[in-house]
C-alpha positions as CSV (number, residue, x, y, z in Angstrom):
1,L,41.2,-0.2,-17.9
2,R,40.3,-0.9,-14.3
3,P,37.5,-3.2,-13.3
4,S,34.3,-1.5,-12.8
5,T,32.7,-2.0,-9.6
6,R,28.7,-2.6,-9.8
7,L,26.6,-2.3,-6.7
8,L,23.8,-4.3,-6.1
9,P,20.5,-3.4,-4.8
10,S,19.9,-5.3,-1.2
11,P,17.3,-7.4,-1.1
12,P,13.8,-6.5,0.1
13,S,12.9,-6.7,3.6
14,P,11.0,-9.6,4.4
15,A,8.4,-7.5,5.8
16,I,7.8,-6.0,2.4
17,L,7.6,-8.9,0.5
18,A,4.2,-9.4,-1.2
19,E,2.5,-11.8,-4.0
20,K,2.1,-9.6,-7.1
21,Q,-1.4,-10.1,-8.7
22,T,-3.4,-8.8,-11.4
23,F,-6.8,-7.6,-11.3
24,N,-9.1,-6.5,-14.5
25,T,-10.2,-3.4,-12.4
26,F,-9.8,-1.5,-9.3
27,D,-13.4,-2.7,-8.3
28,D,-12.3,-6.4,-8.6
29,L,-9.5,-5.7,-6.1
30,V,-11.8,-3.8,-3.3
31,N,-14.9,-5.7,-3.7
32,H,-14.1,-8.2,-1.7
33,P,-15.0,-10.1,1.6
34,T,-11.5,-9.5,3.0
35,P,-10.7,-5.9,4.1
36,T,-8.4,-4.3,1.7
37,L,-5.7,-1.5,2.6
38,V,-4.7,0.1,-0.6
39,D,-1.4,2.4,-0.4
40,F,-1.8,5.2,-3.2
41,Y,2.0,6.2,-3.7
42,S,4.2,7.8,-6.0
43,D,8.0,6.5,-6.7
44,A,8.9,10.2,-6.6
45,C,7.5,10.8,-3.0
46,G,9.9,10.4,-0.4
47,P,7.3,9.6,2.8
48,C,5.7,6.9,0.2
49,R,9.0,5.0,0.4
50,M,9.2,5.5,4.1
51,I,5.4,4.5,4.6
52,A,6.1,1.1,2.5
53,A,7.9,-0.6,5.4
54,E,5.3,0.3,7.6
55,V,2.5,-0.9,5.3
56,G,4.6,-4.2,5.2
57,E,4.9,-4.8,8.4
58,V,1.0,-4.4,9.0
59,A,0.6,-6.8,6.0
60,T,2.8,-9.6,8.0
61,R,0.9,-8.8,11.3
62,L,-2.4,-8.9,9.8
63,K,-2.1,-11.6,7.1
64,G,-5.4,-13.5,6.6
65,R,-7.3,-10.9,8.1
66,L,-6.6,-8.1,5.8
67,R,-5.5,-7.8,2.1
68,V,-2.8,-5.1,1.4
69,A,-2.5,-3.4,-2.4
70,K,0.1,-0.7,-3.9
71,L,-1.7,1.6,-6.4
72,D,1.0,3.8,-8.1
73,V,-0.7,7.3,-8.6
74,D,1.3,8.0,-11.8
75,K,0.1,5.3,-13.8
76,F,-3.3,5.1,-12.1
77,G,-4.4,8.7,-11.8
78,K,-7.4,8.4,-12.6
79,T,-8.4,5.9,-10.2
80,A,-6.8,8.0,-7.5
81,S,-8.8,10.9,-8.3
82,R,-12.0,8.8,-8.3
83,Y,-11.4,8.3,-4.6
84,G,-10.3,11.6,-4.0
85,V,-6.7,11.1,-3.1
86,K,-4.7,14.8,-3.3
87,A,-2.1,13.9,-1.2
88,L,0.8,11.3,-0.6
89,P,1.0,8.8,0.6
90,T,-2.7,7.8,1.5
91,L,-4.0,4.6,2.7
92,K,-7.5,4.1,2.5
93,L,-9.3,0.7,3.7
94,F,-11.9,-0.8,1.5
95,K,-14.8,-3.4,3.0
96,E,-16.8,-4.5,0.4
97,G,-15.6,-2.0,-2.2
98,V,-16.5,0.8,0.4
99,V,-13.6,3.3,1.6
100,V,-14.1,2.9,5.6
101,A,-11.1,4.2,6.7
102,E,-8.3,6.5,5.4
103,I,-4.7,7.7,6.7
104,L,-2.8,10.7,4.9
105,G,0.8,11.0,5.3
106,Y,3.3,8.8,7.0
107,V,2.3,7.1,10.0
108,E,4.1,4.1,12.0
109,A,2.7,0.4,11.6
110,E,1.1,0.7,15.1
111,T,-1.2,3.7,13.7
112,I,-2.2,1.8,10.7
113,V,-3.0,-1.4,12.9
114,E,-5.2,0.8,15.5
115,K,-7.2,2.3,12.6
116,V,-8.0,-0.8,10.5
117,M,-8.6,-3.2,13.5
118,P,-12.2,-1.8,14.2
119,F,-13.0,-2.9,10.7
120,L,-11.4,-6.6,10.8
């Protein structure tokens, strides 16, 4: 028998590391005085994986001024439907529970920053 080789996943980029928090409801997450950018995604979505690094960069650049969360539409489809998510990736910016901006599809970090800055 030959020894097996196991490839270990590379560590995540520091730009996409985030603190994991649990909320009782989605409303608890978005009803906050600090604007919250929600990334509606699916693991099966290629562009969703691509935009993850961009969203991570935005979270780092705007730390303290913007909260960032991810919502898996495969697990929380009813919540995605409630907010009219029909395409992925979709980013929605909530300010005190109200959607104030939306970005559809893959965009770079700078575009996200430009879209959310007026609400910070």
